[in-house]
N, C-alpha and C positions, 0 to 999 in steps of 0.2 A: 509723724512716726519716723521719717528719715532722720530727723535730729536725734530722736531717742535711740535709733539703731546705731548711728555714729557714736553717740555717747557711750552706749553699752560696749561696743567694740573697742573704743579707745581705753575704756576703763580696764579691759582685759589684757591689753598689750603689755603694760608695765609688769603686772604679776606673772604673766606667762614667760616673758623673757627672763626676769629675775629667777623664777623657779627652774626654768630650763638650764640657765647658767649654773646655778648652785648644784642642782641634781646631777647635772653632767660632770661637773668638776669633781664632786664627791665620788661618784662611781668610776670616773676615769682615773683619779688618783689611786683608788683601791685596785683597779685593774692593772695599772702599771706597776704598783708596788708589788703585786704578786709575781710579776715577771722579772723583778729586779735580781733575784737570786740566779736566774739563768743568764742575765746580761752582765752582772758585775764581774770584774776581774778578768775580762777577756780582751782588754785593750781595744775596745770598739771605738770608732770615731763618734763624735757627737751627732753626726748626721744620721747614724743608725738608730740612736736613741729617739731622735726626732721622727724618724720613719715609724718606729714602733708605736710612738705616741699618736701619730696622725692616723695610722691604720686601725688603731683601737677606738678612735672617735666614732665611726659609724655604727659599731655594734652598741656602744653606750647610748648614742642618740636614738636608736631604734627603741630603747627601753624607756628613756627619759622623756621622749616626746609626749606620749599619752599621760605620763605622770604630771608633766607641767600643765597640761590642759586641765586636769582634775584640780590642781592647786589653784590655778587662776580662777576657775569657776567658783570654787569654794570661797576663796578670799574675796572676790569682787561681790558676790551676792550676799555674803555675810556682812560686808561693809554697807551695801545698799540697805539691808534690813536694819542694821544697828543704827544707821543714820536716818531711819524712817522714810527713806526714799520709796521703798516698796510700799509702805502704808499710804504715801501720797499718791502713788500710781494707782493703787487699788481704789482709793477715794475718788480718783479722776475717771474711774471706769475702765482702766487699762487691764486687760487680761494678762496675767503674769506669763501664761504659756506663749504669748506673743513676743515676749522678751527673748525667749529661747530660740526663736526662728532664725535670726541672724547668726546666732552661735552655732546652731546645728549646721547651717549652710557652710560656715567657715570650717567647722570641724569635718564635714564631709570632704570639702577641698583639701584640707590637710591630710585626711585618710588616703585620698587618691594620690597625693604626692608621696605619702609614705609607702604605698604599694609600689610605686615606681622606684622609690629609694631601696626597698627590700628586694626588688627584682634586679636592679642594675648596680647600684652603688655598693650596698652592703656585701653581696657575694664576692665582688671583685676585691674589696678591702680585705675580707676574710681570707681569700685566697693568697693575696700578697703578703698578708701578715703571717700566714701559716708557712709559706716558703721562706720568708725572712727568718722566722724563729727556727725553722729547720736548718737553714744555712748557718745560723749562729750556733746551733747545738753541735754542728760538726767542727766548730772552731775552737782551738785551744782546749784539747781534751785533757790536758795536764791539770787544769784548775778544778776538774771535777773528781780527781782521784781521791779515794778514801783510804785511810789507814787500816791495815789488818783485814782487808777484804779483797776478793779478786775483782779487779776493775776491768770492765770490757772496754777496749779501745777500738773504735771504728775508724776505717779509712774514709776518704773522700767519696767513695762509691757506696758508702753505707755497708760495707762488708766488715765483719769482725775477724781480724787476722792476728790480733795480739791480746793477751790478757796479762795484767800486771798486778802484783801483790807486794806490798812493803809494809814492814812493821811500823815505821815512822816516815812522814812526809813533811818537809819543811817548805811551805808554799812560798816563803820569802826568798829562799836561796835555791829552791828546786833540788835539794839534796834528799837522798833516800837511804834508808837503813834496812838490812835483811830483805834483799830484793829477790823476787822470783818472777820470771817472765816466761810465758808460754807462747812460743812462736808458731803460728799456724799459717804463715804466709806462703809456704810451699806445700801444696797438697800431697806430695809424695814423701814428705819428711816431717817428722815430729821432733821439735827442738825445744828444750827447757833450760833456761839460764838461771843460775843461782849466783848471787853476789852478796858480799858482806855489806857494801855500800855503793852509792853511785850519785851521779848528777845529771840532770836533764837540761837540754838546751836545744834550741831550734837552729836550722840553717839560715843563711842570709835571706833567702826567699820565704822563709817561715812556712814551708810546706812539709818538711821532714823533721822528725823528732830524733835526736841523738842522745843515747844513754851511755855515759862514761862510767863503766862498772869497774870495781876494785875487788880483788881477792875472791875468786869464785871458780866455778866450773860449769861445763855445758854437757848436758845429756842429749845425744843426737842419735836418732834411729830412723830407718826407712820403713815406710808403711808395708811394702811388699816383702822386706827381708828383716824381720824383727830381730834375727840372730846377729845382725851386723850393728852391734851397739858400740857407740863411742862415748868416751868420757874424757873431756879435755879440761885441763886446769889452766887458769890464767891469773896473772897479777893485775893486768890492766887490759880491758876489752871494750872497744867501741861498737855499740850496737845501734844500727840505723833502722828506725821504723818509718817506712815510706808513706807519704800521703796522709799524715795525720796532723799536719801543721795547723796553725791558728790564723792563717790568712783567710778572710771572709771571702768565700767564692759564691757568686750568685748562680744558682742552678735553674731557676724557673721551672720547677716541676709542673707538669700539665695536669697531674691528678687533682681532682676536686672531690671533697666530701660533700654531704648533703647541704651543710651550712655555706658552702662556697658555690652553690648552683643558683641560677636564676629560675624563673617559672618555666621557661622553654626546656631547659635541661632537666628539671625535675619531672615535667610531664613526659619527656622522652624516656627517662629511666623508669617511671611508673608503667608506661605502655610496654616497655621491654620486659619488665618483671611480670606483667599479666600474660604476655605472650609465652614467657618461659613457664609460668604456672600452668597455662592451658597445655603446654607440651607435656609437662609432668603428668597431668591427669590423663592425657591421651596414652602415654606409655603404661600408666597403671591399668587402664581399660584393656590395652592390647595384651598386657602380660596376663591379666586374669582370664581373657578370652582364650589366649593360647594354651594356658595350663588346663582350663576346663575342657577345651577340645581334645587335647592329648589324653586327659583322664577318661573322658567319655569313649575315646578310641581304644582304650585298654592299655595305655602306656603304664609300665610299672608292674604289670601282672605277668605271670609266666607265659611265655610265647608271644607277648604283646610287643608293639613297636617301641623303639628307644625314644624317650622324651628329648625333644630338641633342646630343652632348657639346660640339660645336664652337660657338664664338661666331659671330654673324652676319657679322663682319668677314672671315671666311675665305671666299675664293671658291672655286667649283668649277672645276677645270681639266678639259680635255677627256679627259686620260689619268688623272685622279683622283690623281696622285702628290702634289700639295700637300695634298690632303685626307687622304691616308693618313699623311703625315709629321706633319701637324698633329694628327691623331687620336692618334698615338702620343705626341706631345709633350704634349698636354693630359692624356692619361691618366696619363703618368708625373708630371706636375706635381701633379695632384690626389692621386695616391697618396703622393707626398712630403709634401704638406701634411697628409694624414691620419696618415702616420708620425710627423711632428713632433708632432701633437696627441697621439698615443698615448704617445710618450715623455714629454711633459709631464705627462700624467695619471698615468702610472706613477710618475714621480718624486714627484708629490704624494701618491700613495697610499703609497709607501714612507716618505715623510717622516712622515706621520701615523701609519702603523703602527708605526714605530720609536718614536715618542713614546708610543704606546699600551702597547707592550710594556715600555717603560722604567719605566712607573708600577707594574709588577709585579715586574720583574726586580731593581731596586734594593732594594725592601723584602725580597724573598726572600733577598738577600744576608745579612741578619741571621741567618737559620737556617743558611746555609752557613758563615758565619764562626764560629758556635758549634761546628759539627761538625769543621771543620778546625783551629780554634785549640786545643781541648783536647788532641788527640794531640801536636801540636807542643810545647805547653807541658809536657806529661808527659815527652816525649822529651828535651827540652833545658832542664832547670830551673835550671841553674847559671849561665846568662848574666846573670841579673839584669834590671834595667830596660833595660839596653843591648840585651840579646837581645830583649826584647819590642818595643823600638822598631824594631830592625832587621828583624825578622820582619814586623811590622806594616807597615812602609814598603814591603817587598818585595811583600807580598800586595796592598797598596793600589795600588802602582804597576802591577803586572801586571793587576789587575782593571779599573782605570779606563782603562789604555791599551787593553785589550781592548774595553772598552765604547765608548770614543771612536772607535777604529779600526773596530769593528763598524758604528757609526752612520754613519761616512764611507762605508764600502763599501756599506752598504744604501742610502744616499741616491743613490749612483751606479748602483744596480741590479745590483751585483756580488755581493750576498749577501742572502738573504731576511730580512725584518725580525725574524722570530722568532729565527733562529740569531744575528743581529747583536747582539741584547740578552741572549740566554740563554746563549750559548757560554761566557762566563767563568763564569757560575754552574755550568753542567754540568761544566766542567773541574775547578773546585775541589771540586765535590760528589763527583766520581769519586775525586779525591785524598784526600778526607776519608774515603771508605769504606775505602780501603786503610789509612789511619791508624787508624780505629776497629777494624779487624780485628787490629791489633797493639797496641792500647792494653792496658796491663796486663801486657804481655809484654816490656817494656823491659829490656835487659840492663845499662843504665848504672847506676853505683853513685853514691854521694854525691860521689865525686871526678870523675864523668863528667857528661855532659849540658851541657857548657859550650861555649865558642867553639871549642876544639880538636876536640871531638866533633862539632860542627856542621860544621866544615871537612872532617873526614875522611869524614863521611856524604855531604856534597855531592860531594866528590871521587869516592867510590865510585859514587854514582848517575850521575855524568857518565861515568866510565870504564867502567862495566859493559857497555855495548854494544860498546865496543872490545875489551874483554877476551874477550867472546863471539866476536867475529869472529877474534881472534887464535887462540883455542883451535881454532876450526873450520879455520883455515888450517893449524895445526900438525898437526891430525888428518889433513887431506887430504895433507899432505907425508909423514906417516908411512905413510899408505896407499899412496902411490906407491912 
């Protein structure tokens, strides 16, 4: 059996490496291509493009690793069956389930390594990529200016101090026509600059943007004294926009989103959210108890004590009606505020919990794909590579749609995080149990197990519930 085990494992290495390389390359090219728009035209060195490429690899590998396992299992077992090796093994008395044991062991080891990968490598890569893309977004704001709209220009500290509008913008020469600039750099002053034309250029350090404006005027007012309005005409005016240059500055922001956290940080955030949720519930109980006690003590009725929940601005009427109405309004307002806090905390807990379970559910898919891929490959061996691709795409699509849909439902509070991330694994695991129960009992011959066989099998599975209902209706009609 050791020889057979080594033979099976060696047979899977080639398809696994090939599938992993192809799938990773396809998804990586697609991922990087979607980022080209934000990278192109900013004068970035080639090393920055390499960084973006390398930091994108872990996220893609996290998706393609289980996919490559499924492709390798489907291809290898379909080849075994098509070459009658499975028939020879069954004739020799070898249980086909025994063939899956080394694959399940390897898949378990791979899943364990992927949990470490999701915990340590992937969050750090996502964090560095997010910081790098944020730094790139701050660089060269002029290349993102659009014509005939008000463009927001941020400074290096991510504050918006300038807005620019131009009828035409020549990206090649940096020339502008019909320019309007709203300068909010001085909190105590509002300045608007109008110009017939202009040209943009950076200083030598490429940190400040200079606008050489022609034929225009400036509207200048002070915030505290709007009557002091100045209108200044100019033929040539040089405007300096500080700290908006296109030099790439590495900030190293310490903030991390849920996709940039490891298991320890996610657990910490979940515990913090649960403590905050418990505090909100405690405040609700205290508020209800306080209002109930004050109501029972006669607060809000003529001659009764003043409710502590009311602000001092609310006066006491002789009949107590305004106090009673205000008491109800203030109580309802505070309860609504606490309810909004509770919903926000629950959403945050769900978000972190989904990411926590995802770090285990995606690696576990390696085991599930081994268990479901082998029965399918043995049942339909004659479809060749086309059958492998078709079945793989179908399983990938269903699995990841379920994963994304579950995450969306969980973020909205419509599905528990555990079921959102594990439902797809559980469904495919149950289907694989049914397939493993019938593995080795296939009735297909060397002429079967192809596309026609797959079509008739799917047709039979879909039509089976309808046939059962038809038989019940016929039996009921005969009984009548």
